[in-house]
C-alpha positions in Angstrom: 9.1 7.6 -6.7 9.0 4.2 -4.9 5.6 2.3 -6.1 4.6 -1.3 -4.4 2.8 -3.5 -5.7 1.2 -5.8 -3.9 -0.1 -10.2 -5.0 -1.3 -13.3 -3.6 -4.5 -12.7 -1.7 -7.3 -14.4 -2.4 -10.3 -15.9 -0.5 -9.0 -19.6 1.7 -11.1 -21.5 4.4 -9.8 -21.4 8.5 -6.4 -23.5 9.1 -5.0 -22.0 5.4 -2.3 -20.4 4.4 -1.3 -17.5 1.5 1.6 -15.6 0.7 1.3 -12.4 0.9 4.4 -10.6 -2.1 4.8 -7.2 -2.6 7.3 -5.5 -4.8 9.3 -2.2 -4.8 10.0 -0.2 -8.0 10.2 2.5 -9.0 13.7 5.4 -8.8 15.3 3.2 -5.5 17.8 4.4 -3.6 17.8 2.2 -0.3 14.8 0.8 1.6 14.5 1.0 5.3 12.1 -0.8 7.3 9.0 -2.5 5.2 5.9 -4.0 6.8 2.6 -5.2 6.7 -0.6 -4.1 7.4 -4.6 -4.6 7.7 -7.8 -3.5 7.3 -10.8 -4.8 8.0 -14.1 -3.2 7.3 -15.4 -0.6 10.1 -11.7 -0.9 12.0 -9.3 0.7 12.1 -5.5 0.2 10.0 -3.6 -2.1 12.1 0.2 -3.4 11.5 0.6 -6.9 11.4 4.6 -7.5 10.4 7.4 -5.1 10.2 11.3 -6.4 9.4 14.1 -3.8 9.7 16.9 -3.7 6.7 18.7 -5.6 9.3 16.1 -8.1 9.1 14.7 -7.8 12.6 11.8 -8.6 12.5 8.0 -7.4 14.7 4.4 -9.4 15.2 1.1 -8.3 16.7 0.4 -10.4 19.1 -2.5 -11.5 17.6 -0.9 -13.5 14.2 2.9 -14.6 16.1 3.3 -18.2 15.7 1.4 -18.4 12.6 2.2 -15.4 10.3 6.2 -14.8 9.7 8.0 -11.1 7.7 10.4 -12.3 5.3 12.2 -9.5 2.7 14.7 -10.2 -0.5 16.7 -6.9 -0.6 18.2 -7.9 -4.4 14.2 -7.9 -5.5 12.8 -5.2 -3.2 10.4 -7.4 -2.4 8.4 -8.4 1.5 6.7 -11.4 1.5 4.3 -12.6 4.4 3.5 -16.3 5.1 -0.1 -16.8 7.1 -0.6 -20.0 8.2 -3.4 -21.3 10.0 -5.6 -18.3 9.1 -8.5 -17.6 10.4 -11.7 -16.3 10.2 -10.5 -13.4 11.8 -7.8 -12.6 9.1 -10.7 -11.5 7.2 -8.7 -7.6 6.0 -7.1 -5.5 2.9 -3.4 -6.0 3.5 -0.8 -3.5 3.1 2.5 -3.0 2.3 5.1 0.3 3.5 8.0 0.8 3.0 10.1 3.3 4.9 12.4 4.7 2.1 14.6 7.0 0.1 14.6 7.5 -4.0 17.8 8.9 -3.8 21.3 9.7 -1.8 19.8 13.7 -1.3 16.0 12.4 -0.7 14.2 12.2 2.6 13.0 8.9 3.6 9.7 8.9 2.1 7.0 6.7 3.8 4.6 3.9 0.7 2.5 2.6 0.4 0.8 -0.6 -2.0 -2.6 -0.6 -2.7 -3.9 -3.3 -0.7 -4.1 -7.4 -1.2 -7.6 -8.8 -0.2 -7.4 -11.4 2.3 -10.4 -13.3 3.0 -10.6 -16.2 4.9 -13.8 -18.8 5.5 -14.9 -20.0 8.1 
């Protein structure tokens, strides 16, 4: 099994920056896409950004130009650099990975426990 642990959340003023990290551990054979999702109270979880194993990225329109996703495959870690934060970015941020724990295993979707980001106005 693969475990994902996020870190880096917190309270920041509007216009500020935060960097989230998500480290994968456990039995890992390969990791395909990794991404970040967020969920605000009373709202559905939404995609923020995703990065493939080949480095291709995709962003939600609401964060384009402000957020940057990256990954370090040597560390099995994905990052989310968040700049020019807005109060509407306030949410729980969840890491997601599409991974295999063994060569014979099927690809599975894994989630972290989430980290809270709060942006004050």
